[in-house]
N, C-alpha and C positions, 0 to 999 in steps of 0.2 A: 408633252412638256419635258418629260425625262429624256426622251430621245433628242430633243432640241438642245438641252443643256449638255448632254454628252457630246453631241456633234460640235457645239461651240467650244467645249473643252479641248477636243481634238484639234480644231482649227487654231485656237489660240496657242496651245502647246506646240504644235508644229511650227507656227509662225515665230514664236519666241526662240526656238532652237535654230530654225533656219536663218533668222536674222542675225543671231549671234555668230553662227558659223560663216555667214556671208562676210561679215566684217573681219572675223578672225583669220579665215583661210582664203578669202577671195573667191569663194564659190557662190553660186547663185542661190543655193539652198534647195534646189529641185531634188537633189539626191535624198533630202530629208522629207520633202513634202509629197513627192510622187507616191511612195508607198501608202501614206496616210490618205491621200486623195483617192487612190485606187479603191481602198476599202470603203470610203465614204460614198463613192459613186456606186459601189455594189449595194450599199444600204439604200440608196435612192432608186434602185432598180434599173440603173443604166445597162443597156444590153452589153454583154461581155465583148462583143465584137468592136464596140466603141469605147469601152471603159478606160483602157490605157491611153487612147488618144485624148480623151477628155482630161485625164490626170496630167498628162504631159503639157497640153495646151494651157490648162489653168495654172500649172507650175510656171510656165514661161511668163504669163501675165503677172504673177506674183513677184517674179524676179525684177520687174521694171522698177517699182518704188523701192524695193529692198536694195538694189544695187545703186540707185541714185543716192540713197542715204549712206551706203557704205563708201561709195566713190568720193562723195563730198568729204567724209570724215578722213579718208586716206589722203586726199589732195591737200587738206589743211596741214598735214604733216609732211608734205612734199613726197608722198608715196606713189604718185602716178607719173609714169613715163609717157609724156604727151607725144613725143616723137614716135614711139612704138604705136600708140593709139592712132595717130594720123596715118601711119604706114599700113596698119592692118584693117582699119574700119570698113573700107569698101568691100574688100574680098571676104571679110568675115560676115558682113551683112548679106551679100549675095549667096554665099554658101549656106548660111542659116536658113534663108528662104527655100533654097533647093533641098536642104535636109528635111524641113518640115513638109514640103510637098511629097518627098519620097516616103516619109513616115505615114502619110495618110493612105498610101497604097498598101501598107502592111496590115496584117491581122493583129489583134491584141496579143495573141500568144507569141507571135514573132517579135513584137515590140518588147514584151516582157523579157524574153530570152536575150534580146539585143541589149536591153537595159542591164540585165543580170551580168552579161559578159563584161561590159564596160565598167559597171559598178565594181565588179570583182577585181578588175585591173586597178581601179582607183584604190580599192581597199588594200591591195598588195603594195601599192606605192606608199600608203599610210603606215602599214605595219612593218615594212622593211627599212633598214637604215640606208636609204639610197641618196641621202642629201649630198654626199661627197662625189657622186658620179657626175661628170661633166663631159660635154661633147665639144666645147669650145669656149673661148673667152669673150665672144660677142654673138649676138643673134645672126643667123645666116643672111647672106645677101644673094643677089641673083634670083633665080626662079624659086628657090626655097624660101625666100623672104616673104612670098605670097602663098606658095603652095601649102606650107605647114599651117599658117593661120586659117587657110581655107578648109583644111581637114578638121581643124578644131571647131570651126563654126558649123560645119556640116553635121558632125557627129553629136555636137552639143545640142543642136536643135532637135535631132532625132530623139535624144534622151530627155529633153526638157530641162536641161541644166544651163547655167550661165557660162560654162566653159572653164571655170577656175580649176576644176578637177583635172583638166588637160593643160591649160595655159600656164598655170603656176609651175607644175613640174617641168614643162617644156622650157620656160624662161630660165628657171634655176639651173637646168642642165647646160645652159649657155652662159652661166656665171652671172646672171642677173641677181642682185641681192634679194633675199626672200621677201623682205617687207615691200620692196619696190615691185616685185612680181605680184604680190597679193593685191596691192593697191591698183596696179595697172589692170589686173584680171577683173577687178570690180567694174571698171568702165567698159572693158571688152565684153563682159557679161551683159551689160545693159544693151549694147548693140545687138548681141545675139538674141536676147529676149524680145526686143522690139521686132526685129526682122522675122525670127522664127515664129513668134506669136501671131504675127500678121498672116503668115503662111497657114497656120492651123485654123485661124479664124475663117479665112476664105475657104479652106478645104472642108470645113465642117458645115458650111451653109447648106441648108436643105437636107441634112442628114436626119433621119427619123429616129425617135426614141431617146433623144438627149433630154436631160432634165430641164424643168422650167428654170429660167434665169440664164440660159446658155445663149451665147452669141458665137455662132460657129461651134467649135469644140471647147471654147472658153466658158466656164461656169462663173459668172460674175459674183454671186454671193459668196462662194467658197474663196475665190481669189481675194475679195475684199477682206474677209474675215482673217485670213492668214497674213495678208500684206500689212494690215493695220498693226498687228502684233509684231511683225518682223521689223518694221521701220523703227520701232523703239529700241530693239536690241542690236541692230546692225552697227550703230556708232559705238555701242559698248564693246562689241567684238573687235572693232577696229582699234579701239584704245588698248584692249587687252592684248592684241597682237604684238604690241610693242613692249609688253611688260612681263608676260608669263611664259614659262617653258612650253614648247610646243610638242615635245616628244610624247608625253603621256596623253595629251589630247589627241594626237594623231593616231595612237594605238586604239583609244576608245572609239574614235570616229571610224576607224577601219573595221572594228568589231561590229559597230552599229550597221555599217554598210553590208556586211556579210549576213547579219540577222535579218535586216529588212529585205534583202534580195531573196533569201531563202523563203520568207513568208510570201513574197510575190509569186515565186515559182510554184509554191504549194497551192496558191489561190487559183491558178489556171490549170 
């Protein structure tokens, strides 16, 4: 009973934080939930070789209701650029499926270090004053109109995140206003999570040693526990995004990323 209460506390806590950050920063929340899920799967006795795959896949499933809630809240404030979504959605979906399929071929240790590298880069973006760096006054056209979103979808699916950690900095570097970038990233993240989650679900079918309640690599009880909590706080984060200073929160989030990444590395 005590273990169940502690597990529930971890799930709800991770969900509340992930949902708030999803609304506030346009991220899917996987950057928060994956370290928590990794240690919970360890507690369930999930084999190390599949532990990170299960954490990433479950994280993508959690992002679906979280980003629906976040995107709706941003859209009500006019914060979603639908032209960008219509331009990106197909290439992002295809690349997310390819990314998840590629990830199933990697070992847990390789996935952890891959996650650590990209999380470290995201932390650097959060900690350094890079807001004024721009590459242009509008998003690229031509081949880069599709190639860059494709890269975002591919690596986001491998990491088990909604892509906001990549797409928000990318859009702001092309002079997209921050609040519009965050709102648009919420909907892009929904596309990534559905497509990438499907890839992990199929890739995990028939894998031995996964805990009870798993469909492919997705653990439904953990996904439900975190998602229910996250849905409540995603709209709160979206409202806060338009009201509070972001500099201090970005620094705290960057420090959190560094701490969580170091713990993951030590676990393998």
